[in-house]
DRENLOVEX-505948 format. One record per residue (C-alpha): x, y, z; residue in one letter. Coordinates in nm, 4 decimals. Each point is the difference from the previous one (the first is absolute). Layout:
N
{node {X; Y; Z}; "A"};
...
***
This chain:
116
{node {9.8764; 9.2554; 7.6409}; "M"};
{node {0.1969; 0.1670; 0.2820}; "L"};
{node {-0.2073; 0.0662; 0.3101}; "T"};
{node {0.2256; 0.1318; 0.2770}; "E"};
{node {0.3555; 0.0379; 0.1216}; "I"};
{node {0.1406; -0.0932; 0.3397}; "N"};
{node {0.3465; 0.1468; 0.0554}; "P"};
{node {0.2609; -0.1966; 0.1939}; "K"};
{node {0.2292; 0.2013; 0.2244}; "L"};
{node {0.2948; -0.1023; 0.2187}; "P"};
{node {-0.0193; -0.0027; 0.3795}; "M"};
{node {0.2618; -0.0624; 0.2680}; "R"};
{node {-0.2336; -0.0667; 0.2908}; "N"};
{node {-0.3464; -0.1466; -0.0552}; "K"};
{node {-0.1318; 0.1099; 0.3402}; "K"};
{node {0.1092; 0.3608; -0.0515}; "L"};
{node {-0.1404; 0.0102; -0.3542}; "T"};
{node {-0.3316; -0.1503; 0.1103}; "K"};
{node {-0.0336; 0.2458; 0.2899}; "E"};
{node {0.0788; 0.3012; -0.2212}; "F"};
{node {-0.2523; -0.0885; -0.2691}; "Y"};
{node {-0.2786; -0.1212; 0.2294}; "T"};
{node {0.0349; 0.2499; 0.2851}; "N"};
{node {0.1154; 0.3129; -0.1819}; "Q"};
{node {-0.1462; -0.0373; -0.3497}; "L"};
{node {-0.3124; -0.1958; 0.1016}; "D"};
{node {0.0644; -0.2937; -0.2349}; "F"};
{node {-0.1328; -0.3452; 0.0866}; "K"};
{node {0.2040; -0.3162; 0.0284}; "L"};
{node {-0.0925; -0.2348; -0.2859}; "I"};
{node {0.2678; -0.2650; 0.0358}; "G"};
{node {0.3112; -0.0739; 0.2004}; "E"};
{node {0.2364; -0.2780; -0.0954}; "Y"};
{node {0.3599; -0.0987; 0.0576}; "D"};
{node {0.1949; 0.2882; -0.1519}; "G"};
{node {-0.3051; 0.1586; -0.1629}; "Y"};
{node {-0.2713; 0.2489; 0.0931}; "L"};
{node {-0.3126; 0.1219; -0.1822}; "I"};
{node {-0.1915; 0.3081; 0.1087}; "I"};
{node {-0.2941; 0.1732; -0.1636}; "G"};
{node {-0.2300; 0.2982; 0.0150}; "K"};
{node {-0.3097; 0.0605; -0.2089}; "D"};
{node {0.0872; -0.1385; -0.3455}; "K"};
{node {0.3782; -0.0253; 0.0291}; "I"};
{node {0.2455; -0.2555; 0.1331}; "E"};
{node {0.3693; 0.0341; 0.0677}; "I"};
{node {0.2186; -0.3074; 0.0398}; "H"};
{node {0.3277; -0.0003; 0.1951}; "F"};
{node {0.2865; -0.2458; -0.0100}; "F"};
{node {0.2790; -0.0505; 0.2555}; "D"};
{node {0.3213; 0.1771; -0.0882}; "F"};
{node {0.1940; -0.0051; 0.3270}; "K"};
{node {0.3154; 0.1493; -0.1514}; "K"};
{node {-0.1826; 0.2950; -0.1559}; "L"};
{node {0.1766; 0.3301; 0.0546}; "D"};
{node {-0.2875; 0.2536; 0.0158}; "P"};
{node {0.2320; 0.2732; -0.1330}; "R"};
{node {0.0354; -0.2050; -0.3180}; "E"};
{node {-0.3643; -0.1047; -0.0366}; "N"};
{node {-0.1777; 0.1384; -0.3036}; "Y"};
{node {-0.3305; -0.1864; 0.0508}; "G"};
{node {-0.2884; 0.2229; -0.1031}; "Q"};
{node {-0.3719; -0.0270; -0.0511}; "V"};
{node {-0.2506; 0.2587; -0.1262}; "Y"};
{node {-0.3438; -0.0381; 0.1576}; "I"};
{node {-0.3005; 0.1773; -0.1483}; "R"};
{node {-0.2824; 0.1241; 0.2190}; "T"};
{node {-0.3343; 0.1706; -0.0558}; "N"};
{node {0.0230; 0.2193; 0.3132}; "N"};
{node {0.3576; 0.1230; 0.0363}; "I"};
{node {-0.0832; 0.2762; 0.2484}; "D"};
{node {-0.1740; -0.2344; 0.2447}; "K"};
{node {0.2749; -0.2607; -0.0311}; "L"};
{node {0.2725; 0.2595; 0.0535}; "Y"};
{node {-0.1745; 0.1373; 0.3079}; "Q"};
{node {-0.0461; -0.3488; 0.1458}; "S"};
{node {0.3738; -0.0625; -0.0355}; "F"};
{node {0.0798; 0.3334; 0.1641}; "L"};
{node {-0.2396; -0.0914; 0.2832}; "D"};
{node {0.1984; -0.3244; 0.0435}; "N"};
{node {0.3178; 0.2125; 0.0280}; "K"};
{node {0.1586; -0.1487; -0.3103}; "L"};
{node {0.3113; 0.1709; -0.1250}; "R"};
{node {-0.0612; 0.1383; -0.3471}; "I"};
{node {0.3167; 0.0337; -0.2049}; "L"};
{node {0.1546; 0.3439; -0.0345}; "P"};
{node {-0.1110; 0.1027; -0.3461}; "G"};
{node {-0.2670; -0.2705; 0.0166}; "G"};
{node {-0.2759; 0.2077; 0.1571}; "Y"};
{node {-0.3399; 0.0065; -0.1665}; "L"};
{node {0.0070; 0.2175; -0.3085}; "E"};
{node {-0.1287; 0.0198; -0.3548}; "T"};
{node {0.2592; -0.1155; -0.2519}; "K"};
{node {0.0417; 0.1261; -0.3586}; "P"};
{node {-0.0950; -0.3461; -0.1317}; "W"};
{node {-0.3573; 0.0370; 0.1269}; "G"};
{node {0.0210; -0.1854; 0.3316}; "Q"};
{node {-0.0344; 0.1048; 0.3642}; "R"};
{node {0.2652; -0.2009; 0.1819}; "E"};
{node {0.1931; -0.0578; 0.3188}; "F"};
{node {0.2672; -0.2519; 0.0941}; "A"};
{node {0.1441; -0.1800; 0.3011}; "L"};
{node {0.2458; -0.2764; 0.0801}; "L"};
{node {-0.0685; -0.3271; 0.1766}; "D"};
{node {0.2482; -0.1442; 0.2548}; "P"};
{node {0.2123; -0.1488; -0.2802}; "D"};
{node {0.0085; 0.3187; -0.2094}; "N"};
{node {-0.2531; -0.1278; -0.2528}; "N"};
{node {-0.1469; 0.3157; -0.1536}; "L"};
{node {-0.3799; 0.0197; 0.0142}; "L"};
{node {-0.1481; 0.2722; -0.2187}; "T"};
{node {-0.3740; 0.0626; 0.0198}; "F"};
{node {-0.1721; 0.1881; -0.2794}; "G"};
{node {-0.3339; 0.1106; -0.1366}; "Q"};
{node {-0.0694; 0.1173; -0.3535}; "K"};
{node {-0.1322; 0.3558; -0.0123}; "I"};
***
């Protein structure tokens, strides 16, 4: 019955969020509405809603994104000069995933992983 999931994350500034995801992460703009943004890449979509009073230090928004080529994706992000989180560098985890993590402009945690 269930076919997919599209997480919704908070954003303070639509322009900044759109630029980060499209320019740095190579996502495509799918939809832009008053107070709402939808971006996508390959088979995933992430939705964003306006939250102007969001304090990024208190934001616990997180999404785990699976990939089938973690090494290539990681290298492409390094080539784009993205800041990988300290402790979030690409590594094999005890739970059978190769993962890395970064933060978007609103401190939403993006973890990318591939099953090994």
